[in-house]
Residue frames as a rotation matrix with the C-alpha (Angstrom) as fourth column:
MET 1
-0.977 0.109 0.183 140.96
-0.054 0.707 -0.706 99.84
-0.206 -0.699 -0.685 97.01
LYS 2
-0.442 0.891 -0.107 137.36
-0.101 0.069 0.992 98.53
0.891 0.449 0.060 96.32
VAL 3
-0.968 0.235 0.091 134.89
-0.080 0.058 -0.995 98.94
-0.239 -0.970 -0.037 99.16
VAL 4
-0.321 0.947 0.034 131.15
0.590 0.171 0.789 98.36
0.741 0.273 -0.614 99.64
LEU 5
-0.728 0.012 0.685 129.46
-0.331 -0.882 -0.336 101.17
0.600 -0.471 0.646 101.43
LYS 6
-0.641 0.494 -0.587 127.46
0.713 0.667 -0.216 100.41
0.285 -0.557 -0.780 104.47
GLN 7
0.098 0.608 -0.788 126.01
0.601 -0.667 -0.440 103.92
-0.793 -0.431 -0.431 104.89
ASP 8
0.767 0.212 0.606 125.49
0.618 -0.499 -0.608 106.81
0.173 0.840 -0.514 102.54
VAL 9
-0.100 -0.834 -0.543 128.82
0.680 -0.456 0.575 108.83
-0.726 -0.311 0.613 102.23
LYS 10
0.592 0.490 -0.640 128.34
0.048 -0.814 -0.579 112.27
-0.805 0.312 -0.505 100.72
SER 11
0.127 -0.475 -0.871 131.30
-0.856 -0.496 0.145 112.47
-0.500 0.727 -0.470 98.39
ILE 12
-0.848 -0.519 0.108 131.34
-0.373 0.729 0.574 108.82
-0.377 0.446 -0.812 97.29
GLY 13
-0.600 0.673 -0.432 127.80
-0.271 0.337 0.902 107.18
0.752 0.658 -0.020 97.01
LYS 14
0.221 0.857 0.466 124.87
-0.904 0.001 0.427 105.52
0.365 -0.516 0.775 98.57
LYS 15
-0.022 -0.089 0.996 124.51
-0.752 0.658 0.042 102.50
-0.659 -0.748 -0.081 100.83
ASP 16
0.282 0.091 0.955 125.22
0.144 0.980 -0.136 99.00
-0.949 0.176 0.263 99.26
GLU 17
0.952 -0.140 -0.271 127.19
-0.298 -0.246 -0.922 100.40
0.062 0.959 -0.276 96.36
LEU 18
0.454 -0.877 0.159 130.65
0.774 0.476 0.417 99.17
-0.441 -0.066 0.895 95.22
HIS 19
0.982 -0.178 0.062 133.27
-0.137 -0.898 -0.418 101.94
0.130 0.402 -0.906 94.76
GLU 20
0.253 -0.967 0.017 136.91
0.848 0.213 -0.485 102.39
0.465 0.137 0.874 94.01
VAL 21
0.945 -0.044 0.324 138.70
-0.152 -0.936 0.316 104.68
0.290 -0.348 -0.891 96.48
SER 22
0.082 -0.996 0.019 142.15
-0.575 -0.063 -0.816 105.42
0.814 0.056 -0.578 97.47
ASP 23
0.026 -0.165 -0.986 143.78
0.489 0.863 -0.131 102.99
0.872 -0.478 0.103 99.86
GLY 24
-0.904 -0.421 -0.076 144.50
0.283 -0.455 -0.844 105.70
0.321 -0.785 0.530 102.56
TYR 25
-0.526 0.788 0.320 141.00
-0.790 -0.592 0.159 107.00
0.315 -0.169 0.934 102.44
ALA 26
0.365 0.704 -0.610 139.50
-0.325 0.710 0.625 103.51
0.873 -0.030 0.487 102.97
ARG 27
-0.124 -0.547 -0.828 142.02
0.625 0.605 -0.493 102.48
0.770 -0.579 0.268 105.69
ASN 28
-0.881 -0.422 -0.215 141.98
0.428 -0.511 -0.745 105.72
0.204 -0.748 0.631 107.66
TYR 29
-0.761 0.642 0.094 138.48
-0.646 -0.737 -0.202 107.03
-0.060 -0.214 0.975 107.28
LEU 30
-0.095 0.903 -0.420 135.91
-0.842 0.152 0.517 104.65
0.531 0.403 0.746 105.79
LEU 31
-0.045 0.005 -0.999 136.77
0.164 0.986 -0.003 101.31
0.985 -0.164 -0.045 107.49
PRO 32
-0.874 -0.318 -0.367 137.39
0.368 0.057 -0.928 102.55
0.316 -0.946 0.067 111.05
ARG 33
-0.795 0.603 0.061 134.23
-0.583 -0.734 -0.349 104.54
-0.166 -0.313 0.935 111.07
GLY 34
-0.544 0.557 0.627 132.19
0.344 0.830 -0.439 101.51
-0.765 -0.023 -0.643 109.84
LEU 35
0.110 0.629 -0.769 131.06
-0.648 -0.541 -0.536 103.44
-0.754 0.558 0.348 106.73
ALA 36
0.422 -0.086 -0.902 132.46
-0.839 0.339 -0.425 100.66
0.343 0.937 0.071 104.41
VAL 37
0.539 -0.397 0.743 133.78
-0.155 0.820 0.551 97.21
-0.828 -0.412 0.381 104.38
ALA 38
-0.552 -0.790 -0.267 136.52
-0.565 0.119 0.817 95.84
-0.614 0.601 -0.512 101.96
ALA 39
0.406 0.758 -0.510 135.08
-0.893 0.211 -0.398 94.44
-0.195 0.617 0.762 98.83
ASP 40
-0.745 -0.573 0.341 135.84
-0.486 0.817 0.310 90.78
-0.456 0.065 -0.888 99.11
ALA 41
-0.908 0.337 -0.248 133.90
0.003 0.598 0.801 87.98
0.419 0.727 -0.544 97.41
ALA 42
-0.483 0.744 -0.462 131.22
0.875 0.392 -0.282 87.71
-0.029 -0.541 -0.841 100.08
ALA 43
-0.367 0.314 -0.876 130.53
0.242 -0.877 -0.415 91.49
-0.898 -0.364 0.246 100.28
VAL 44
-0.819 0.053 -0.571 130.22
-0.538 -0.417 0.732 91.74
-0.200 0.907 0.370 96.39
ASN 45
-0.817 0.511 -0.268 127.94
0.272 0.750 0.603 88.86
0.509 0.419 -0.751 96.30
GLU 46
-0.422 0.646 -0.636 125.76
0.766 -0.122 -0.632 90.34
-0.486 -0.753 -0.444 99.05
VAL 47
-0.512 0.127 -0.850 125.54
-0.318 -0.947 0.050 93.60
-0.798 0.296 0.525 96.93
ARG 48
-0.864 0.217 -0.455 124.55
-0.426 0.167 0.889 91.68
0.269 0.962 -0.052 93.86
THR 49
-0.688 0.658 -0.307 121.91
0.700 0.714 -0.038 89.70
0.194 -0.241 -0.951 95.78
LYS 50
-0.340 0.551 -0.763 120.34
0.476 -0.598 -0.644 92.87
-0.811 -0.582 -0.059 97.24
ALA 51
-0.670 0.028 -0.741 120.37
-0.538 -0.707 0.460 94.55
-0.511 0.707 0.489 93.80
ALA 52
-0.882 0.325 -0.341 118.53
-0.046 0.661 0.749 91.48
0.469 0.676 -0.569 92.33
ALA 53
-0.572 0.618 -0.540 116.07
0.807 0.307 -0.504 91.48
-0.146 -0.724 -0.674 95.14
SER 54
-0.323 0.430 -0.843 115.20
0.080 -0.875 -0.477 95.13
-0.943 -0.222 0.248 94.73
GLU 55
-0.818 0.125 -0.561 114.76
-0.574 -0.242 0.783 94.73
-0.038 0.962 0.269 90.92
HIS 56
-0.719 0.619 -0.317 112.39
0.471 0.768 0.434 91.73
0.512 0.162 -0.844 91.53
HIS 57
-0.331 0.702 -0.630 110.24
0.759 -0.199 -0.620 93.76
-0.561 -0.684 -0.467 94.05
ALA 58
-0.529 0.198 -0.825 110.09
-0.333 -0.943 -0.013 96.69
-0.780 0.268 0.565 91.72
ALA 59
-0.908 0.174 -0.381 109.01
-0.286 0.404 0.869 94.40
0.305 0.898 -0.317 88.89
GLU 60
-0.624 0.690 -0.368 106.23
0.770 0.623 -0.138 92.91
0.134 -0.370 -0.919 91.17
GLU 61
-0.391 0.408 -0.825 105.09
0.339 -0.769 -0.541 96.41
-0.856 -0.491 0.163 92.17
LEU 62
-0.685 0.016 -0.728 104.83
-0.585 -0.608 0.537 97.37
-0.434 0.794 0.426 88.51
ALA 63
-0.843 0.458 -0.282 102.95
0.186 0.741 0.646 94.23
0.505 0.492 -0.709 87.60
ASN 64
-0.374 0.721 -0.584 100.48
0.876 0.068 -0.477 94.93
-0.304 -0.690 -0.657 90.50
ALA 65
-0.442 0.220 -0.870 100.15
-0.028 -0.972 -0.232 98.51
-0.897 -0.079 0.435 89.46
GLN 66
-0.845 0.187 -0.501 99.44
-0.523 -0.099 0.846 97.66
0.108 0.977 0.181 85.79
ALA 67
-0.748 0.608 -0.265 96.82
0.584 0.793 0.171 95.05
0.314 -0.027 -0.949 86.97
LEU 68
-0.290 0.498 -0.817 95.14
0.652 -0.522 -0.550 97.75
-0.701 -0.692 -0.173 89.16
ALA 69
-0.572 0.016 -0.820 95.21
-0.429 -0.858 0.283 100.30
-0.699 0.514 0.498 86.22
LYS 70
-0.948 0.256 -0.190 93.67
-0.039 0.500 0.865 97.76
0.316 0.827 -0.464 83.96
LYS 71
-0.449 0.784 -0.428 90.80
0.892 0.418 -0.170 97.36
0.046 -0.458 -0.888 86.40
LEU 72
-0.192 0.394 -0.899 90.30
0.377 -0.816 -0.438 101.06
-0.906 -0.423 0.009 86.94
ASN 73
-0.921 -0.233 -0.312 90.60
-0.131 -0.568 0.812 102.00
-0.366 0.789 0.493 83.22
GLY 74
-0.788 0.615 -0.026 87.24
-0.104 -0.092 0.990 102.94
0.607 0.783 0.136 81.66
GLN 75
-0.517 0.589 -0.621 85.30
0.855 0.326 -0.403 102.60
-0.035 -0.740 -0.672 84.98
ILE 76
-0.244 0.575 0.781 82.30
-0.040 -0.811 0.584 104.80
0.969 0.111 0.221 85.50
VAL 77
-0.723 0.027 -0.690 81.92
0.680 0.206 -0.704 105.82
0.123 -0.978 -0.167 89.13
ALA 78
0.122 0.852 0.510 78.54
0.332 -0.519 0.788 107.37
0.935 0.073 -0.346 90.22
ILE 79
-0.843 -0.223 -0.489 78.69
0.536 -0.271 -0.800 109.83
0.046 -0.936 0.348 93.22
ARG 80
0.301 0.916 0.266 75.50
0.736 -0.400 0.546 111.24
0.606 0.032 -0.794 94.68
ALA 81
-0.859 -0.416 -0.299 75.68
0.512 -0.727 -0.457 114.80
-0.027 -0.545 0.838 96.05
LYS 82
0.295 0.888 -0.353 73.09
0.891 -0.389 -0.234 117.44
-0.345 -0.245 -0.906 97.22
ALA 83
-0.670 -0.342 0.659 72.72
0.646 -0.706 0.290 120.63
0.366 0.621 0.694 95.31
GLY 84
-0.591 0.458 -0.664 71.12
0.169 -0.735 -0.657 123.97
-0.789 -0.500 0.358 95.89
GLN 85
0.417 0.877 -0.237 68.59
0.043 -0.280 -0.959 125.83
-0.908 0.389 -0.155 93.70
GLY 86
0.405 -0.288 -0.868 71.07
-0.843 -0.485 -0.232 126.78
-0.354 0.826 -0.439 90.79
GLY 87
0.952 -0.108 -0.286 72.22
-0.032 0.895 -0.445 123.09
0.304 0.433 0.849 90.40
ARG 88
0.007 -0.991 0.137 75.50
-0.525 -0.120 -0.843 123.91
0.851 -0.066 -0.521 92.22
LEU 89
0.148 -0.022 -0.989 76.63
0.578 0.813 0.068 121.32
0.803 -0.581 0.133 94.82
PHE 90
0.915 -0.005 0.404 76.91
-0.369 -0.417 0.831 122.00
0.164 -0.909 -0.383 98.46
GLY 91
0.270 -0.921 0.280 80.70
-0.284 0.201 0.937 121.89
-0.920 -0.333 -0.207 98.68
SER 92
0.167 -0.296 -0.941 82.42
-0.978 0.071 -0.196 119.90
0.125 0.953 -0.277 96.06
VAL 93
1.000 0.008 0.028 83.28
-0.009 0.999 0.047 116.30
-0.028 -0.047 0.998 95.10
THR 94
0.377 -0.918 0.121 86.78
-0.889 -0.322 0.325 115.80
-0.259 -0.230 -0.938 96.31
SER 95
-0.131 -0.520 -0.844 89.29
-0.711 0.642 -0.286 113.08
0.691 0.563 -0.454 95.51
LYS 96
-0.842 -0.038 0.538 88.59
-0.476 0.520 -0.709 111.53
-0.253 -0.854 -0.456 98.93
ASP 97
0.095 0.981 0.170 84.98
-0.641 0.191 -0.743 110.83
-0.762 -0.039 0.647 97.70
ILE 98
0.484 0.010 -0.875 86.08
-0.825 0.339 -0.452 109.52
0.292 0.941 0.173 94.35
ALA 99
-0.546 -0.817 -0.188 88.75
-0.654 0.555 -0.514 107.25
0.524 -0.158 -0.837 96.14
ALA 100
-0.635 0.398 0.662 86.09
-0.504 0.437 -0.745 105.85
-0.586 -0.807 -0.077 98.49
ALA 101
0.463 0.880 -0.102 83.79
-0.637 0.250 -0.729 105.04
-0.616 0.402 0.677 95.67
LEU 102
0.231 -0.491 -0.840 86.44
-0.800 0.396 -0.451 103.47
0.554 0.776 -0.301 93.62
THR 103
-0.743 -0.591 0.314 87.65
-0.656 0.551 -0.516 101.34
0.132 -0.590 -0.797 96.52
GLN 104
-0.194 0.756 0.625 84.18
-0.470 0.488 -0.736 100.13
-0.861 -0.436 0.261 97.12
LYS 105
0.615 0.600 -0.511 83.58
-0.720 0.164 -0.674 99.37
-0.321 0.783 0.533 93.37
VAL 106
0.210 -0.691 -0.691 86.92
-0.726 0.364 -0.584 97.77
0.655 0.624 -0.425 92.61
GLY 107
0.949 0.209 -0.234 87.59
0.014 0.717 0.697 96.13
0.314 -0.665 0.677 95.88
GLU 108
0.092 -0.946 -0.310 91.24
0.961 0.165 -0.220 97.25
0.260 -0.278 0.925 96.11
PRO 109
0.398 0.143 -0.906 92.31
0.616 -0.774 0.149 100.34
-0.680 -0.617 -0.396 98.00
VAL 110
0.184 -0.387 0.904 92.92
0.848 -0.403 -0.345 103.45
0.497 0.830 0.254 95.96
ASP 111
-0.383 -0.377 -0.843 94.92
0.804 -0.585 -0.104 106.40
-0.454 -0.718 0.527 97.49
LYS 112
0.685 0.718 -0.124 93.21
0.612 -0.660 -0.436 109.65
-0.395 0.222 -0.891 97.24
ARG 113
0.207 -0.746 -0.632 96.56
-0.163 -0.664 0.730 111.36
-0.965 -0.049 -0.259 96.63
LYS 114
-0.680 -0.559 0.473 96.93
0.281 0.397 0.874 109.47
-0.677 0.728 -0.113 93.34
ILE 115
0.239 0.832 0.500 93.68
0.939 -0.068 -0.336 110.91
-0.246 0.550 -0.798 91.83
VAL 116
-0.861 -0.502 -0.084 94.36
0.427 -0.802 0.418 113.91
-0.277 0.324 0.904 89.52
LEU 117
0.237 0.967 0.097 91.49
0.857 -0.160 -0.490 116.28
-0.458 0.199 -0.866 89.24
ASP 118
-0.246 -0.397 0.884 91.51
0.833 -0.553 -0.016 119.12
0.495 0.733 0.467 86.68
GLY 119
-0.642 0.158 0.750 89.51
-0.357 -0.928 -0.109 121.42
0.679 -0.338 0.652 89.04
ASP 120
-0.781 0.501 0.373 86.84
-0.293 0.234 -0.927 121.34
-0.552 -0.833 -0.036 91.74
ILE 121
-0.720 0.688 -0.085 83.74
0.380 0.494 0.782 119.38
0.580 0.531 -0.618 90.83
LYS 122
-0.907 0.363 -0.213 81.02
-0.021 -0.546 -0.838 121.68
-0.420 -0.756 0.502 91.84
ASN 123
-0.141 0.874 -0.466 78.19
-0.955 -0.245 -0.169 120.79
-0.262 0.421 0.869 89.35
PHE 124
0.401 0.443 0.802 76.33
-0.184 0.897 -0.403 117.79
-0.897 0.014 0.441 88.15
GLY 125
0.660 -0.185 -0.729 77.70
-0.748 -0.064 -0.661 115.99
0.075 0.981 -0.180 85.11
SER 126
0.867 -0.486 0.113 80.36
0.491 0.871 -0.023 113.63
-0.087 0.075 0.993 83.89
TYR 127
0.668 -0.742 -0.055 84.13
-0.729 -0.668 0.149 114.32
-0.147 -0.059 -0.987 84.46
GLU 128
0.692 -0.556 -0.459 87.17
0.086 0.696 -0.713 112.67
0.716 0.455 0.529 83.20
VAL 129
0.723 -0.495 0.482 89.56
-0.640 -0.217 0.737 111.76
-0.260 -0.841 -0.474 86.04
GLU 130
0.384 -0.674 -0.631 93.06
-0.277 0.568 -0.775 110.34
0.881 0.472 0.031 85.88
VAL 131
0.936 -0.068 0.346 94.53
-0.316 0.274 0.908 108.13
-0.156 -0.959 0.235 88.50
LYS 132
0.188 -0.926 -0.327 98.32
-0.704 0.105 -0.702 107.81
0.685 0.362 -0.633 88.68
VAL 133
0.956 0.246 -0.157 98.62
-0.131 0.843 0.522 104.28
0.261 -0.479 0.838 90.00
TYR 134
0.493 -0.869 0.047 102.47
0.634 0.396 0.664 104.07
-0.596 -0.297 0.746 89.71
PRO 135
-0.044 -0.556 -0.830 105.08
-0.375 -0.761 0.529 106.10
-0.926 0.335 -0.175 87.97
LYS 136
-0.753 -0.188 -0.630 104.34
-0.635 -0.045 0.772 106.00
-0.173 0.981 -0.086 84.35
VAL 137
-0.791 0.599 -0.125 101.25
0.515 0.762 0.394 103.87
0.331 0.247 -0.911 84.87
THR 138
-0.784 0.615 -0.085 97.86
-0.504 -0.711 -0.491 105.79
-0.362 -0.343 0.867 84.77
ALA 139
-0.623 0.719 0.309 94.29
0.782 0.582 0.223 104.87
-0.019 0.380 -0.925 84.25
LYS 140
-0.883 0.458 0.103 91.45
-0.430 -0.878 0.211 107.17
0.187 0.142 0.972 83.11
LEU 141
-0.609 0.784 -0.121 87.90
0.793 0.606 -0.065 106.81
0.023 -0.135 -0.991 84.33
THR 142
-0.536 0.505 0.677 84.75
0.073 -0.771 0.633 108.74
0.841 0.388 0.376 84.46
VAL 143
-0.867 0.216 -0.449 83.05
0.461 0.004 -0.887 110.27
-0.190 -0.976 -0.103 87.38
LYS 144
-0.375 0.797 0.474 79.37
0.357 -0.347 0.867 110.95
0.855 0.495 -0.154 87.21
VAL 145
-0.973 0.133 -0.190 77.97
0.112 -0.446 -0.888 113.33
-0.203 -0.885 0.419 89.74
GLU 146
-0.447 0.894 0.020 74.20
0.180 0.068 0.981 112.87
0.876 0.442 -0.192 90.15
GLU 147
-0.395 0.375 0.839 71.53
-0.801 -0.588 -0.114 113.91
0.450 -0.717 0.532 92.55
């Protein structure tokens, strides 16, 4: 019997998936507990509609991420910091500082957790930074730390 799952079922699959199960399992366990419904034309159509909608939303998110990556790619962000006698900074430049400067420069919010730093930035100079905007979509930019 074909059923459409209404909730995640451990041994079968995830919500809104179409599966073939034995008649007894469907009638005695899945249907009475509300875990699944019989796969009639309306239920199958609803599953296909939800799958198409999720694909569309994923494509939109990817397009937005690629546009943001294009804006961020090659940017030079200047961050001012105070330093001691040896040229070492008081503290360090963090991804939070870089995200704030990028947000101000580009005009779109950039999450600090998406910024990948090779190590702590504790000296003046230029540093290459990678921003993981979306899975498999990254942007490289330069951070200049100056006094």
